[in-house]
N, C-alpha and C positions, 0 to 999 in steps of 0.2 A: 616056116616057122621053126621056133625057136624051142628048144625044153628046158626050163632050169628047173634042176630037180625031178618033181614030179609032177609040173604045171608045163601046160601048155601058152608060148608068149609068142601070140604074130608077132615078127619085127617089121611090117608096116605101115603099124599101129601107135598112137600117139598113146601115154599114161600119162593118172597123174598118182599121187601121195596118197590119197584114199581107197585106193586099186580100182579103178574104174579105166578102161580102153575111148580110144576117140581114132575116128576114124573120119580118116577128108572125102566127102562126095562133093566134088564140084566147091559150090560157095553153101556148102550145108557141113554140119557134122554128125554123125552117128555116133553115139553114147553106150554104152556096156558093161556092165563089173566083168573083172577081169577072173584066169580060171584061178589062180589063187586065193582070192576071197571069195567064192563060192565056195571051193573046199573047205577054208577058214571057216565060213559060219556055217556051210553043212545045209539040209535039208529047210529050201528057207520058204516058210509057208506062207508071205505075206509080206503085197510090196505096194506101194502108195509110188502111183506112177503121176509125172506131172500132168497141168494142163494143160494142150495145144493153145497157143497165141499169147503166154504168160510171156511176160519179159523178168530175165531174173541175171543179177549180179555173181561176175564172178563168185565162188567159195561160197552163196545161198543154196540150199538144200533143193537141188532137182529132184530127189525118189530116197524116198524112207524104206526101209525090208526089216526083216526078222524072219530067226531061224526059231528052234526048240532051245537055243542055246547063247544065241546072237539076236542085237537087237541094235542096227546103225543108219546111217542116211551115205549117199552118195551125192555128192554137191557139185554146184556147175560148173563144169573145168574151164570156161570163159565166160566171158556177158554174155546176154545175146536171148533174141526169144526162140524156146521151145514152138517146136512148127508142127510135129506129128510124136505121138508118145505108141508106147507098144497097150495099150487099155487093158490088152488078153492076157498081161501078165499081174493083172490084177487079181480076174478069176480064178489063173491058173499060171502060179510062179516055177513050175519045173522047167521050161526053160532056159532058166537064170542059172541051172545047179547039169541041165544036157548040154548044152549049147549055150555057154554063153558069148561064144565069139558070132552065135550067128542067127537063131529066134528068138537070141534071151538077151537084145537089144532092149534101154531102155527108153531113148528118144531122141527125135531129130533134131537139132539146133542152129538156130541162122546167126554164127555170132559175130556182134556187133561190130569187131575187127580183129578178120580171118586171122594176124600174123601172132594173136595170145596164145593164139595154138601150137607155132615151134619155138615164141618165146618163153610161154609158161608152161610147157608141160614134157616129160621126157619121153624120150626118143632112142633109139639105137643103144650104144652101149649105155648111159647114162640109165638108160631105162630097167636093163641086163643090172644093171648093179643095184640099183635099188628094190630088184627084186629080189636078190642075194643076200641084203644085210637084211631083208624082212622076214626071209626065213630064215635067218640065226636067229632073228625075235622070237620065230613061231615056230621051233618045231613039232613037227604034229608026228 
């Protein structure tokens, strides 16, 4: 796992420019929010998770969330079907802050085209460079 400033960044994941992580699991992907995003947002108090079975295009809202100082959304990293949602987050959003790469996952998606993950998302050095730029824009 890479550590950039005070932020954990697992190096086996793909990343989006709205601070979501994507883990490939066979023919599906698991999506959550990055450590950087949850620290920037602060204590997340509300999450609206997606409905399982819903087909969404890349860039459409996957989930919305808010904290005492922030409200925002995570978009679909690729087009596909939501096959599972972490419904527990709706009543207890704490895992988003406490375990963003584990119990704080948001949804499992079956991509329409798995190749979009490698072509549309950030990985490795590109992901690290993006996070460093974001840290410079949002010093805490």
